[in-house]
N, C-alpha and C positions, 0 to 999 in steps of 0.2 A: 422642496418646499417654497417652492416660487408659485409652486396655484394655490398654495391655502392661499399665500397673501392676496395671486389673483381674485381667487372662488372669495375671499375676501372682501375685498374693492368693487366685485360687480355688485355683491348682498351690499352692500353699502351706498355706490351709486344708486340700485335699484330703489333700496330704501327711500333716501332722498328724492325720486322719482317720484316716487308712490306720493308723499310726502306736499309736492309742493303740485303734485296731482292735485289732491284734496284741501290744498291752496286756494289755487285754480277756481276748483270747480265748490268751495262753500261762498267764492266771493262770486260770480257767476251767479250760482241761485239767491245773496242778498241785492244781487242787481235786477236780477230776474222779482223777486218779490217786491223789488220798490218800482218794476216797472209796472209789476198788476198793480201795485196802490194806487198810480198816478194816474188807470185806465181805471180805476174803480172811482174814483175823485173825477175821470170826466175828464183830464190833461192829457190822455195818449190813446189814441182811436183804439178798438177792440181788436182789429183785425192787424195792426200794425206790432202792436204785444203779439199775438197770436203766432207773429211769425218768427220773431224774435223768437219766444222759445223753441219752436220747432224745430228756428234753425243749432241754438244751442242744446237742444236735447238729441242733436248727432252728435253736433260737434260734445258730446258727451260720454254718448254712444264712441266714439272713434277711438277717442281716448280709454275707456274702458278696453274696448276691443286690444287694443297696445297697452292695456298695463298685463294682461291673460297672457296676454305671447311674453311680457317679462317674467311673468310671474313662470312662466313655464319651465322657459328660462337657464329659471335663479335655481327653478327644482332638480333641473337637468343637470347643471353645473353641479351641484353641491350633493350628489354621494348618486349609489347608486337608486335605480329607477325603483317606477313601483315595487317588481314584480320581486327585490332584492338584488338582483344582478348587474354588475360592473357593466361599463360598454364594452362593443368589442374592444376597441383602442386601450382601453385600458387592464381588460384581459389579454388581452398583444403583449401591452407592454411586463407586463406579469410574468406570462410563459418563456419571451428573451430573459427578464432579470434571471428567475430557475432554471432555463438551458446554458446560462453566462455559468450561476454561481455551480450549478454539477459539472463543469468543466475544471472547477479550482479557480475562475478566479476572482481574488476577492471585494468586496466591493467599491473601494477605490475603484480599481481595473471596470467594471459595469458599472459606476458613475461619470465615469468620462465619458466611456460606450455611446454610453444611451444622454449624458447630456442631461444628465439628472445628478440631482444631491447626494453627494455619499449616505445622511439622515435618512433618506429614502428608501434608500437599496438596502442600509443594513437592515432596519424596518420592517422593509418588503419580503427580504432573508427571511430572518428569523420569525415573521407568522406563519412563512411558509415551512423552517424546519419546524414552528412550532403545534404543525398545525399534523403534517403530517409524523408526528412522535405520537402526539395523540391520536390521530390511527392507526401507525402499527401496537400502541398499548390496548387500545380496542381489539385488535382481533385474538393476542393472549389470550 
């Protein structure tokens, strides 16, 4: 259960970061626009304005690259991959829960052994049993 809270917190944190970056980018664009406007009126040398614009464009490229990394991390944390499969760690945990449940250990015992919430273990056991029941029903 705590994994859901952690994933939710990460999503909110990354959304807040994206919003902050958007505000910063907008402020930079306004400032660059103001500097360019001053250059057109002859108040700022054009080569100085071009250097500032180039530096800011490079800073924006770096911010966008960082955002791409964070978005990819969010997608990875939010569930199965693009191929619809879970990570090897998640599969390993599901296999361990399945093995312990087949040994007759109740969900509370499994949760204690694997340091998980009981509800999460119960859900995985129920889903596993439902899937195996549906599979055996299809074989008949």
